[in-house]
PAMAR-945718 format. One record per residue: residue in three letters; x, y, z of N, C-alpha, C, O, CB in turn. Coordinates in steps of 0.05 Angstrom, whole numbers. Each point is the difference from the previous one (the first is absolute). Glycine has a CB too. Layout:
N
ALA;X;Y;Z;X;Y;Z;X;Y;Z;X;Y;Z;X;Y;Z
...
END
This chain:
237
MET;-19;662;369;-21;-14;-8;-4;-22;20;15;-19;2;-6;32;-49
ASP;-34;-9;64;-6;-17;23;-9;-34;-2;-23;-8;-5;10;57;19
LEU;31;-63;-9;0;-28;-5;-9;-18;22;-2;-24;-2;36;35;-28
ARG;-39;6;56;-13;-6;22;22;-27;11;-11;-20;8;-45;40;-26
GLY;75;-18;18;18;-31;10;4;-18;-24;18;-17;0;-40;14;49
ASN;7;6;-68;11;-18;-19;19;11;-20;0;24;-5;-39;-46;11
THR;59;4;-20;21;6;-22;-12;-9;-32;-17;-17;-3;58;10;43
VAL;-29;20;-58;-5;-8;-24;27;6;-20;9;22;-3;-61;-14;15
THR;62;-33;-25;23;4;-14;-1;-9;-25;-5;-23;-6;27;21;41
TRP;-18;22;-54;-5;-9;-29;25;-7;-7;20;14;3;-57;13;-16
ILE;37;-53;2;14;-20;-4;9;6;-32;23;-2;-9;-48;-31;48
SER;7;39;-50;5;11;-31;-24;-8;-17;-14;-19;6;66;15;-4
HIS;-55;20;-23;-23;-5;-18;-25;5;18;-5;19;15;30;-53;-46
GLY;-40;8;24;-28;-3;18;-2;-15;22;-22;-9;8;3;13;-45
THR;47;-8;51;6;-19;22;4;13;22;19;15;1;-1;-46;-27
TRP;-40;29;53;3;17;21;0;-18;23;-15;-19;1;-7;57;-23
LEU;39;-32;43;-3;-19;30;-8;20;15;11;23;0;24;-59;0
TRP;-59;27;17;-11;12;18;14;-15;24;7;-23;-3;-50;39;-25
GLN;46;-3;51;2;-12;30;-18;18;18;4;24;4;48;-42;-9
THR;-76;1;15;-17;8;21;12;9;24;21;-8;8;-50;-21;-25
SER;15;45;28;7;9;30;7;-18;18;18;6;15;-46;24;-19
GLU;13;-63;4;-2;-20;5;26;-17;-7;4;-20;14;-52;31;-16
GLY;62;-5;-15;20;-16;-15;-4;-19;-18;16;-17;-3;2;24;35
LYS;-40;-6;-45;-2;-17;-18;0;12;-28;-9;23;-4;-12;-50;37
ARG;32;12;-52;18;8;-28;-19;-7;-22;-6;-24;-2;57;13;19
ILE;-60;27;-33;-11;-8;-21;4;13;-27;-4;23;-5;-21;-35;37
LEU;33;-4;-47;13;7;-33;-21;0;-17;-17;-19;0;60;-5;2
ILE;-45;48;-20;-15;13;-18;13;-17;-26;23;8;-6;-34;44;33
ASP;3;-68;-39;5;-12;-32;35;-5;11;11;10;19;-55;25;-67
ALA;58;-57;23;27;-9;10;16;1;-30;2;-19;-16;-19;-16;62
PHE;31;65;-49;13;2;-19;28;8;19;5;24;3;-47;-13;-46
LEU;54;-26;52;25;3;14;27;0;-14;11;21;-7;-38;-42;38
GLY;36;-2;-33;29;-3;-8;0;-2;-30;21;0;-13;-7;-24;57
SER;-41;24;-58;-1;4;-25;-2;27;-13;3;5;-24;-17;-45;30
SER;8;59;13;-5;29;-8;31;9;-2;18;-5;16;-69;14;10
PRO;52;7;-49;28;10;-2;11;24;11;22;11;-3;-28;-32;-32
THR;-23;31;55;11;19;19;-5;-3;32;3;17;18;-10;12;-58
THR;0;-54;41;-2;-6;31;33;-5;19;17;-18;-3;-71;-9;-15
PRO;53;46;32;29;-3;13;5;-29;10;-18;-15;8;16;64;6
GLU;34;-57;-13;5;-26;7;-7;-12;26;-5;-23;3;37;32;-32
HIS;-32;9;46;-16;-13;28;-26;0;6;-8;0;23;42;10;-7
LEU;-51;-11;-38;-27;-3;-2;-6;-24;-18;-21;-12;1;16;60;8
ALA;20;-51;-21;-3;-25;-18;-15;-23;19;-24;-6;-5;72;19;-25
ASP;-39;-22;47;-17;-12;24;-13;19;22;15;9;18;16;-47;-23
PRO;-52;43;5;-10;22;21;1;-13;27;-5;14;20;-28;9;-53
GLY;40;-54;37;-4;-5;22;-26;-13;9;-14;-6;-19;46;39;21
PRO;-43;-38;26;-18;-13;7;-30;10;-10;-3;24;4;37;-37;32
LEU;-52;1;-45;-29;11;-5;-20;-11;10;0;-25;0;12;37;-33
ASP;-31;1;43;-25;-18;13;-21;1;-21;-18;-16;0;25;27;53
ALA;-6;9;-74;-18;-4;-22;9;16;-29;12;21;1;-50;-28;39
LEU;32;-3;-59;6;12;-26;-25;6;-18;-16;-19;-3;59;-5;5
LEU;-47;43;-11;-28;9;-11;8;2;-33;18;15;-6;-39;17;53
LEU;12;-43;-63;5;3;-29;-25;9;-17;-21;-12;-3;57;-23;9
THR;-27;59;-15;-16;13;-16;-14;-9;-25;-24;6;-6;49;19;27
HIS;-6;-40;-39;-5;-7;-32;23;-11;-2;20;4;13;-48;30;-34
GLY;23;-56;-4;23;-16;-5;19;14;-19;13;-17;-12;-41;-24;21
HIS;33;63;-15;20;8;-21;26;-10;13;-2;-7;23;-23;50;-44
ILE;48;-45;8;23;-8;5;16;15;18;16;-10;16;-20;-8;-56
ASP;-2;47;37;14;20;16;-22;2;34;0;19;16;23;13;-73
HIS;-36;-55;58;-12;1;23;9;-28;16;9;0;22;-48;31;-41
ILE;36;-50;4;-2;-25;10;32;-18;-8;1;-24;5;-62;28;-11
ALA;83;8;-4;20;-7;-9;14;-19;20;11;-21;-7;-12;62;-20
ASP;0;-33;52;13;-16;21;-22;-13;26;6;-9;22;38;42;-35
ALA;-66;-30;1;-20;-8;20;7;-26;9;7;-1;24;-41;27;-43
VAL;33;-49;3;2;-22;6;21;-11;19;-4;-16;19;-16;18;-59
ASP;50;10;32;24;-4;19;-4;12;27;8;-11;21;21;12;-60
THR;-42;24;36;-11;10;27;-13;-11;20;6;0;24;-6;26;-48
ILE;-27;-39;10;-18;-17;14;14;-27;12;-5;-7;23;-32;26;-56
LYS;54;-33;18;16;-21;8;16;5;22;4;-16;19;-5;2;-61
ARG;12;37;42;21;12;18;-10;10;26;13;-5;20;12;17;-59
ALA;-48;1;41;-4;15;25;-33;-11;16;-7;3;23;41;45;-48
GLN;-49;-62;1;-23;-12;2;-20;17;13;-10;-6;22;34;-35;-23
PRO;-30;67;-15;-18;18;15;-28;-15;-6;-4;-24;-6;32;72;1
THR;-44;-28;10;-31;-11;-7;0;18;-19;9;23;3;-36;-39;40
VAL;15;2;-72;0;19;-22;-30;8;-12;-18;-16;-7;65;-5;-3
VAL;-49;49;9;-29;2;-9;1;9;-34;17;11;-13;-35;5;67
CYS;0;-22;-58;-7;9;-34;-24;-5;-9;-17;-8;16;58;-1;-28
SER;-47;12;-19;-24;-3;-5;-3;-29;3;19;-14;4;-25;54;-31
TYR;-23;-50;24;-6;-27;-1;15;-15;-24;11;-22;1;-57;34;20
ASP;46;3;-41;7;-14;-23;32;-2;-2;10;-18;-14;-54;36;-9
MET;59;0;36;23;-4;0;15;-26;20;23;-7;-1;-32;59;-12
THR;-9;-62;25;5;-22;19;2;-25;-15;9;-19;12;-32;43;24
GLY;14;-26;-62;1;-20;-14;36;0;-9;10;-22;0;-71;25;-16
TRP;71;12;13;26;9;-14;22;-11;27;20;-15;-3;-43;65;-32
LEU;13;-39;59;13;-12;27;0;-29;-3;20;-14;1;-36;50;30
LYS;-9;-43;-34;-1;-38;5;17;-5;-19;19;-14;7;-67;-2;6
PHE;49;25;-46;15;-11;-20;31;7;10;17;-11;-15;-59;16;-24
ARG;51;9;55;28;0;13;8;-11;25;23;-3;10;-25;37;-33
GLY;-24;-41;32;5;-19;25;5;18;23;6;-11;22;14;-27;-48
VAL;-22;65;25;-7;14;25;-23;14;9;-3;24;7;42;-23;-13
ASP;-59;-23;4;-31;15;6;-7;-13;30;-23;-2;9;1;4;-66
ASP;48;-11;70;-17;-12;31;-13;20;15;-21;-2;13;56;-32;-4
ASN;-17;63;-12;-11;18;22;-15;23;-22;1;23;9;41;-32;36
ALA;-53;8;-64;-11;11;-16;-28;11;8;-13;-16;13;43;-11;-39
ILE;-43;51;22;-28;9;8;-8;14;-29;11;20;-7;-3;-13;65
GLY;-29;-18;-74;-7;13;-23;-27;16;12;-15;-5;19;37;-34;-58
MET;-22;55;24;-23;26;1;-9;12;-23;9;-4;-22;9;16;61
ASN;-37;4;-31;-8;15;-25;-12;36;7;-2;8;23;-13;-64;-44
MET;10;71;-1;-1;20;8;-21;9;27;-21;-13;6;40;15;-55
GLY;-12;14;60;-17;10;24;4;-15;26;-8;9;21;-26;5;-54
GLY;47;-37;31;5;-22;20;15;11;21;18;14;-7;-18;-49;-25
THR;-4;32;58;25;2;18;7;-22;18;-15;-18;7;6;62;-8
ILE;29;-43;8;10;-21;15;21;8;28;10;22;-2;-16;-48;-47
GLU;10;15;65;19;6;16;27;-16;-6;-1;-24;-6;-35;38;38
VAL;57;-2;-28;28;-10;-7;22;11;8;5;22;-9;-23;-33;-23
ALA;36;-1;49;20;9;14;-1;28;16;16;18;-2;4;-46;-31
GLY;-42;25;47;-15;23;19;-10;28;-13;-5;20;12;35;-39;24
ILE;-33;16;-65;-13;21;-21;-25;-11;-6;-3;-24;4;44;41;-26
ARG;-63;2;11;-23;-13;-20;9;18;-20;6;24;1;-51;-41;27
ALA;44;-4;-51;9;7;-22;-25;-6;-23;-7;-23;-5;59;13;25
THR;-67;36;-35;-21;-7;-15;9;1;-35;15;17;-10;-49;3;53
GLN;22;-39;-55;15;6;-28;-16;14;-16;-24;-5;-3;48;-33;4
LEU;-11;56;-12;-14;21;-21;9;-7;-28;17;-15;-6;-17;53;40
TYR;-17;-22;-51;1;-1;-26;23;16;-8;8;19;14;-55;-28;-19
ALA;56;2;-18;31;15;-14;-14;2;-25;-20;-12;-6;71;-10;28
ARG;-37;42;-36;-13;8;-30;30;-9;-11;20;14;3;-63;34;1
HIS;44;-72;-17;27;-12;-3;-8;-25;-16;-20;-15;3;45;34;43
SER;-4;-21;-64;-3;-31;-19;13;-22;26;14;8;19;0;13;-83
ASN;-21;-42;59;11;-20;16;10;-30;-18;-10;-5;-22;-24;30;62
GLY;49;-40;-32;7;-22;-17;23;-19;17;22;12;3;-33;20;-50
ILE;9;-53;55;22;-13;14;26;-3;-18;-2;-16;-20;-34;-8;47
GLU;55;35;-23;21;-5;-24;22;-20;10;21;7;11;-28;42;-31
ASP;-4;-77;15;14;-22;9;-9;-14;-28;-24;-5;-6;26;5;66
ALA;19;-4;-73;-6;-23;-21;-7;-25;-2;-6;-13;-20;27;36;11
GLU;-20;-30;31;-13;-34;3;-22;1;11;-10;-22;6;49;-2;1
TYR;-54;47;-1;-28;3;16;-14;3;-17;7;13;-19;2;4;57
SER;-32;-28;-39;-23;6;-21;-26;5;15;-21;-2;-12;42;-28;-23
GLY;-21;37;56;-27;3;16;-14;30;2;5;16;-18;14;-54;47
PRO;-34;43;-13;-13;28;-1;16;17;16;9;-9;21;-54;-6;-27
SER;50;40;-1;15;22;18;-21;21;10;11;21;5;34;-26;-32
GLY;-77;5;32;-10;18;9;14;29;-4;19;3;-16;-37;-39;44
ASP;10;51;-16;0;31;-1;23;8;14;11;-12;19;-59;17;-20
ALA;56;20;-10;21;14;15;-14;10;26;-25;-4;1;54;18;-45
THR;-17;-2;62;-12;8;29;14;15;17;24;-4;1;-44;-32;-2
GLY;10;54;15;15;13;24;-11;-5;28;-20;-14;2;32;48;-34
PHE;-2;-23;53;-11;-10;27;3;24;21;19;14;4;-5;-66;-15
LEU;-38;51;21;3;20;22;8;-16;25;-12;-21;7;-25;55;-27
LEU;57;-24;32;10;-14;29;-5;22;20;9;23;-1;29;-55;-18
GLU;-53;20;40;-8;10;25;21;-9;20;1;-25;1;-51;26;-15
PHE;63;10;29;17;-5;18;-8;-4;27;-21;10;4;44;9;-32
PRO;-11;-32;51;-17;3;26;-2;22;13;-19;1;17;28;-39;-12
ASP;9;63;-9;-3;24;11;-15;15;-15;-1;24;5;38;-27;14
GLY;-54;-9;-43;-20;24;-8;11;6;-32;-17;5;-17;9;22;73
LEU;38;-29;-66;13;15;-12;-16;-15;-29;-3;-24;0;53;39;36
ARG;-59;-2;-59;-15;-12;-18;22;10;-28;10;23;-4;-69;-22;32
VAL;63;-24;-41;18;7;-21;-11;-14;-27;-8;-24;1;49;30;34
TYR;-40;8;-58;-12;-9;-31;15;-7;-12;12;17;-13;-39;7;8
GLN;35;-47;0;26;-14;-20;-15;-3;-26;-17;-17;-4;46;-14;40
SER;-20;48;-53;-15;1;-28;8;-25;-15;-16;-11;-15;15;64;11
GLY;20;-61;6;16;-23;-23;2;20;-21;3;24;4;-25;-76;5
ASP;22;39;-33;2;13;-28;-32;2;-7;-18;-16;-1;70;-7;-17
THR;-51;51;13;-30;4;-7;7;36;-14;20;13;6;-52;-52;44
ASP;8;48;-70;-10;20;-7;-17;13;19;-15;-15;12;22;-2;-51
VAL;-7;48;45;-18;7;15;-31;-7;-7;-7;-8;-22;44;39;31
PHE;-53;-28;10;-29;-11;-11;-19;11;25;9;3;22;9;-54;-51
GLY;-42;57;23;-18;15;11;-3;-9;24;-1;13;21;-18;-1;-58
ASP;17;-39;34;-8;-11;30;18;-1;16;-3;-16;18;-24;-7;-32
MET;47;37;13;18;8;22;-14;17;24;7;3;23;31;-3;-59
ALA;-61;9;23;-8;25;16;-19;-21;23;-3;8;23;1;43;-68
LEU;-11;-76;38;-11;-20;17;19;-9;16;-8;-1;23;-22;-11;-51
ILE;52;6;24;25;-9;19;3;15;17;7;-10;21;16;-9;-49
ARG;-25;48;29;6;20;7;-25;4;26;6;6;23;21;10;-73
GLU;-54;-22;41;-27;2;12;7;-27;23;3;6;24;-39;18;-74
LEU;37;-52;42;-4;-22;12;20;1;17;-4;-1;24;-19;-21;-57
HIS;47;24;24;28;-7;15;20;19;17;15;-6;18;-19;-23;-55
GLU;-1;57;25;14;28;7;32;-7;3;12;6;21;-57;15;7
PRO;56;-30;-45;28;-5;3;15;25;10;-11;22;-4;7;-57;-32
HIS;24;34;46;16;23;13;21;3;-24;5;21;-11;-12;-30;68
ILE;19;-15;-62;23;1;-23;-5;-20;-22;-7;-23;3;41;36;30
ALA;-29;-1;-52;3;-16;-28;26;-7;-13;18;16;1;-56;6;-8
VAL;41;-43;-4;26;-10;-8;-11;-6;-29;-15;-18;-8;39;-4;56
LEU;-9;45;-65;-15;0;-27;24;-8;-18;24;5;6;-64;34;3
SER;30;-52;-32;21;-2;-23;1;28;-13;-21;13;-2;11;-65;-7
ILE;34;62;-2;-2;23;-16;20;2;-26;4;20;-14;-20;2;59
GLY;25;-46;-47;21;-1;-24;-14;9;-29;17;5;-18;9;-47;45
ASP;-51;44;-33;-9;1;-26;7;-24;-13;11;-18;11;-10;63;-12
HIS;-9;-45;-29;6;-25;-19;-20;-25;6;-18;-9;-14;72;24;13
PHE;-46;-23;23;-17;-29;8;-24;4;24;-17;-15;8;65;-15;-19
THR;-42;54;20;-21;8;19;-5;36;3;12;14;-17;4;-64;44
MET;-33;64;-8;-2;21;-4;29;17;5;19;-9;12;-70;-1;-4
GLY;50;37;-21;28;11;9;-10;21;22;-23;0;10;53;-5;-59
PRO;-9;25;57;-3;20;19;-33;16;-3;-15;5;19;75;-1;-22
ARG;-65;3;-22;-25;14;-4;-21;-19;9;-20;11;8;37;18;-47
GLY;-18;-53;39;-22;-20;4;-3;-6;29;-20;-3;12;29;-16;-57
ALA;19;17;54;5;-3;29;-13;27;16;-13;-3;20;60;-26;-31
ALA;-43;50;1;-11;23;18;-30;-2;-2;-14;6;20;53;27;-28
LYS;-47;-40;-11;-30;-1;1;-9;-27;22;-19;0;15;16;24;-70
ALA;17;-39;52;-8;-25;21;0;8;22;-20;-3;13;37;-30;-32
ALA;8;50;32;5;9;23;-23;19;13;-4;2;24;51;-8;-39
SER;-60;19;-6;-19;25;5;-23;-23;6;-7;-1;23;24;51;-59
LEU;-27;-66;19;-22;-19;5;7;-15;26;-18;-3;16;7;-2;-65
LEU;30;-2;51;-2;-19;27;-2;17;27;-11;-8;20;42;-28;-45
GLY;-18;64;23;-3;17;24;25;-8;19;-1;5;24;-55;-2;-29
VAL;78;-16;-7;25;-3;19;17;17;12;6;22;-10;-9;-51;-12
GLU;13;21;44;18;23;9;27;-2;-10;16;18;7;-42;-14;33
ALA;36;-26;-57;24;-1;-10;0;-28;-16;-15;-20;2;37;52;37
VAL;3;-27;-58;-6;-15;-25;32;-12;2;19;15;2;-63;18;-35
LEU;46;-64;30;30;-7;-7;-4;-12;-25;-18;-16;-5;39;7;51
CYS;0;19;-66;0;-10;-26;19;-20;-4;22;-3;10;-35;43;-23
GLY;-6;-60;-7;18;-23;-12;-7;-9;-23;-20;8;-10;29;-20;48
HIS;6;-6;-49;-6;-11;-31;13;21;-16;-13;8;-20;-35;-31;26
TRP;71;35;-2;16;24;-13;27;-3;1;10;-9;21;-42;37;-8
GLY;48;-23;-30;31;1;-6;9;-32;-6;21;-5;-12;-12;52;47
THR;-24;-62;-28;14;-33;-6;6;-4;-28;18;-16;-4;-44;-8;41
PHE;15;33;-56;0;-8;-31;0;33;-13;-8;18;15;-24;-75;-12
PRO;39;62;-29;9;22;-9;-32;17;-5;-3;24;3;56;-49;-26
PRO;-73;7;16;-24;9;-10;-15;11;29;-18;16;-4;17;-52;-42
LEU;5;32;69;-12;7;23;15;27;9;16;1;19;-29;-52;-8
VAL;5;73;-28;10;22;3;-9;24;24;14;20;6;-7;-37;-55
GLY;-31;10;60;-13;15;22;16;-1;24;8;-22;8;-51;14;-25
ARG;51;32;31;3;2;22;-9;15;24;-15;19;-2;39;-31;-26
PRO;-14;2;54;-15;21;22;-3;25;0;-21;9;8;33;-33;12
ALA;10;41;-28;-6;27;-4;-18;7;-11;-11;21;7;43;-16;-4
GLU;-40;-21;-27;-21;13;-18;-23;-4;14;-16;19;-2;36;-25;-42
LEU;-31;-17;59;-19;-3;14;-1;22;19;-22;12;0;23;-59;-10
ASP;22;56;30;0;18;16;-8;25;-10;-17;12;12;47;-36;7
ALA;-19;35;-41;-10;25;-10;-29;3;-17;-8;20;-12;58;-14;12
LEU;-64;-32;4;-28;-2;-10;-25;2;23;-24;3;-4;48;-32;-33
THR;-9;26;62;-13;-4;22;-2;19;22;20;9;9;-9;-47;-23
PRO;-35;44;23;6;22;24;16;-6;17;6;-23;5;-42;37;-6
SER;47;13;17;27;-5;21;-12;-19;23;16;-12;14;10;63;-20
SER;-50;-54;9;-13;-15;22;3;-31;-2;-5;-16;19;-27;54;-17
VAL;41;-46;-29;1;-29;0;37;-4;-7;13;10;-18;-75;-21;-2
GLU;70;-5;39;25;-7;2;7;-21;-22;-13;-20;-3;11;32;53
VAL;24;-4;-65;13;-14;-27;28;-1;8;13;21;-6;-45;-4;-34
PRO;44;-38;53;27;-3;7;18;-10;-27;-6;-19;-14;-10;9;65
ASP;34;24;-53;20;-9;-23;11;-28;8;4;-2;24;11;51;-35
LEU;-11;-67;0;10;-35;6;20;-8;-9;8;11;-21;-45;-25;21
SER;49;-2;8;18;-21;-17;-5;-26;10;-7;-6;23;44;36;-31
PRO;-33;-48;-13;-1;-31;12;13;-5;24;22;12;4;-23;-27;-45
GLY;-8;0;58;12;-1;28;-8;17;21;4;-4;24;32;-10;-46
ASP;-49;37;12;-10;18;20;-18;-7;20;-15;-18;-7;23;44;-23
ARG;-10;-16;55;-13;-15;21;-20;27;12;4;23;-6;40;-65;19
PHE;-60;35;-2;-19;26;6;-13;-16;30;-5;-24;5;-12;48;-67
GLY;15;-1;77;-14;-13;24;15;-1;29;20;14;3;-40;-42;-40
ALA;8;12;59;19;4;23;29;-12;-3;6;-18;-15;-47;18;42
ALA;59;13;-11;30;-12;-4;-1;-33;12;20;-14;-1;6;68;7
END
């Protein structure tokens, strides 16, 4: 899997840490020490330049506030989620956006994309809007394009993501029950036309039964689907 000098670490569940070839560190979602499968040494992922939040379910934002207070990253999320960040007093460096919009952050271009999934900020004290669940297309300085699906089912407009953005790699949820399983993810990989799939949102809790080996068996040999465990890192040494 050619990451062109970038690296990515699967922290656990739907949380991923990218480090660009220029040394910028970008966290996708923040289910860190609260996740039962996060390795102890990654409960605090260290310095961050950006934090991208896909949606407000607790298994994606449980550790967001503490992470923002500690690392002071630029936060990118849906426009509606900035209300929650303000409510929690951590909106100083927040950029709210909406579907199809693109911004430059931490040396990459991030485009917010649709996800077929429910949403709702799981904070009992907050009653403001939650907005929609999202994914992101990440374009790195060296041209690598990565589709971070967030939590989603497969949907036909993934073909448009392929046409518009031509991703090389997809990070897909495969656990089933709350997202698509391996069969849906195999169709997503086909629609997206990617060279490789990194699998997330599986194995954390008993209902999340999908496994990378199942997806690998359903995809052509030309599509790389590595087996992985929380804490695994891919890319340049």
